[in-house]
C-alpha positions as CSV (number, residue, x, y, z in Angstrom):
1,M,-110.9,178.4,33.0
2,N,-112.6,181.5,33.7
3,V,-113.0,184.9,31.3
4,R,-109.8,186.3,32.7
5,E,-107.6,183.5,31.7
6,F,-109.2,183.1,28.4
7,G,-108.2,186.6,27.6
8,R,-104.7,186.3,29.2
9,D,-104.0,183.2,27.4
10,Y,-105.5,183.5,24.1
11,F,-105.5,186.5,21.6
12,V,-108.2,186.4,19.2
13,E,-108.3,187.1,15.5
14,V,-111.6,187.5,12.8
15,G,-111.7,185.9,9.8
16,T,-114.5,188.1,7.8
17,T,-115.1,191.2,8.4
18,L,-119.1,190.1,8.4
19,C,-120.3,187.1,9.1
20,E,-123.5,187.6,7.0
21,T,-121.7,188.0,3.7
22,A,-122.0,185.5,1.3
23,L,-118.8,183.3,-0.1
24,T,-118.2,184.1,-3.4
25,G,-116.2,182.2,-5.9
26,V,-112.3,180.6,-5.0
27,S,-111.0,183.3,-2.3
28,A,-109.0,183.1,1.1
29,I,-110.0,183.7,4.4
30,P,-109.1,186.5,5.9
31,A,-110.3,188.5,2.6
32,S,-108.0,191.0,0.6
33,G,-104.6,189.8,1.2
34,G,-105.2,189.2,5.2
35,Y,-103.7,186.5,6.9
36,W,-103.5,185.2,10.4
37,D,-99.6,185.9,11.6
38,V,-98.9,182.7,14.2
39,S,-95.2,183.6,14.5
40,M,-95.0,184.2,18.3
41,C,-97.6,181.6,19.3
42,D,-97.5,178.2,20.6
43,Y,-100.7,177.2,19.0
44,V,-103.6,178.2,17.3
45,H,-107.0,177.1,17.3
46,V,-109.3,177.8,14.2
47,V,-112.7,177.6,14.3
48,G,-115.4,178.1,11.6
49,H,-118.9,178.2,12.2
50,L,-121.2,177.5,9.0
51,G,-124.3,179.1,8.1
52,T,-126.7,178.4,5.2
53,I,-124.4,176.0,2.8
54,H,-126.6,176.2,-0.7
55,P,-127.8,173.0,-2.2
56,S,-125.9,173.6,-5.5
57,D,-122.6,175.3,-4.1
58,S,-119.9,172.8,-2.8
59,P,-117.5,174.4,-1.0
60,T,-113.8,172.9,0.0
61,F,-112.0,175.1,3.0
62,E,-108.4,174.4,3.5
63,L,-105.9,175.6,6.5
64,Q,-103.1,176.7,4.5
65,C,-99.6,178.7,5.5
66,A,-97.3,181.0,4.0
67,E,-93.5,182.0,4.3
68,A,-94.7,186.0,4.0
69,A,-97.3,188.1,5.1
70,D,-97.8,188.7,1.0
71,G,-97.2,185.3,0.1
72,T,-98.9,182.5,-1.6
73,L,-100.6,179.9,0.6
74,D,-99.5,176.9,0.5
75,A,-100.6,173.1,1.7
76,I,-99.8,171.7,5.3
77,S,-101.6,168.7,5.0
78,A,-102.9,166.9,2.3
79,T,-106.0,165.7,4.0
80,A,-106.2,166.5,7.6
81,L,-106.7,170.0,6.9
82,K,-109.0,170.4,4.9
83,F,-113.0,169.8,4.9
84,T,-115.7,170.0,2.5
85,P,-119.4,170.2,4.3
86,A,-122.6,168.8,2.6
87,V,-125.9,170.3,2.3
88,T,-127.0,169.0,5.5
89,D,-124.3,170.6,7.1
90,D,-126.0,173.9,8.4
91,G,-125.0,174.8,11.5
92,Q,-121.9,172.9,11.8
93,M,-118.4,173.5,13.4
94,I,-114.9,173.4,11.8
95,M,-112.1,173.4,14.1
96,W,-108.5,172.5,13.9
97,D,-105.6,173.0,16.2
98,I,-102.3,173.5,15.2
99,K,-99.0,173.0,17.4
100,V,-96.9,176.2,15.1
101,D,-93.8,174.7,15.3
102,T,-95.3,171.9,13.3
103,L,-95.1,174.1,10.7
104,P,-92.6,174.4,7.8
105,A,-89.9,176.4,8.4
106,D,-90.4,180.3,8.2
107,H,-94.1,179.3,7.0
108,H,-95.6,181.5,10.2
109,Y,-98.9,182.8,8.0
110,L,-102.2,181.1,8.2
111,G,-105.4,181.8,5.7
112,I,-108.2,179.5,4.8
113,A,-108.1,178.5,0.9
114,V,-111.6,178.9,-0.5
115,A,-112.2,176.6,-3.4
116,G,-115.1,175.1,-5.4
117,T,-118.1,176.4,-6.5
118,L,-119.5,179.2,-4.2
119,T,-122.0,181.4,-6.4
120,N,-125.3,180.9,-4.9
121,G,-125.3,182.2,-1.0
122,S,-123.7,180.4,1.4
123,Y,-122.3,181.0,4.4
124,A,-119.3,180.3,6.9
125,D,-117.4,182.6,9.4
126,F,-114.0,181.3,11.2
127,M,-111.6,183.0,13.8
128,V,-108.8,181.8,15.1
129,F,-107.7,181.4,19.0
130,K,-103.9,182.1,19.0
131,G,-102.2,180.8,22.2
132,R,-99.2,183.2,22.4
133,L,-95.5,184.2,23.8
134,S,-97.0,187.7,23.1
135,I,-98.7,189.0,20.8
136,P,-97.9,189.7,17.2
137,V,-99.5,192.4,14.6
138,S,-101.2,191.1,12.3
139,Q,-104.8,192.0,11.1
140,S,-105.7,195.6,10.1
141,A,-108.5,197.8,11.9
142,T,-110.8,196.1,9.0
143,Q,-110.4,192.7,10.3
144,I,-110.6,193.1,13.9
145,S,-112.8,196.4,14.7
146,S,-112.7,198.9,17.2
147,S,-115.4,197.4,19.4
148,A,-113.9,194.0,19.7
149,I,-112.2,194.5,22.8
150,M,-111.9,192.1,25.7
151,R,-113.5,192.6,29.1
152,W,-113.6,190.7,32.2
153,L,-114.8,191.3,35.5
154,S,-111.9,190.1,38.5
């Protein structure tokens, strides 16, 4: 697949504004009430890159869905979409693939519930690659910076 096909077939959204910001407490990704709107997508690929996991932290990342942009995140799977990294998992990748029509009815907003102990400086960055029918309107400009523009050579 060349870059043009990639850019035409996927829409990419980030989960955190800055990857060097430490994870804190129980929260969600995207932050600040954000979500990934997958309502017009056939499938999505969520990719996480772990930074340093502090030895005193024990984070858990779980991909969940909601029925509305401001809705409560609900579990999709009790086991398949949850990951608890070990302190030796620094630099590892987390990847989840979701066929959107397998989500519960009207639950087309995704987010990652972050739980566990996160007080000592652990890092992770997530993004979603949306295989789409059309591009849904979702994240605010604070989540997708103006410099995040696709470019390709023809």
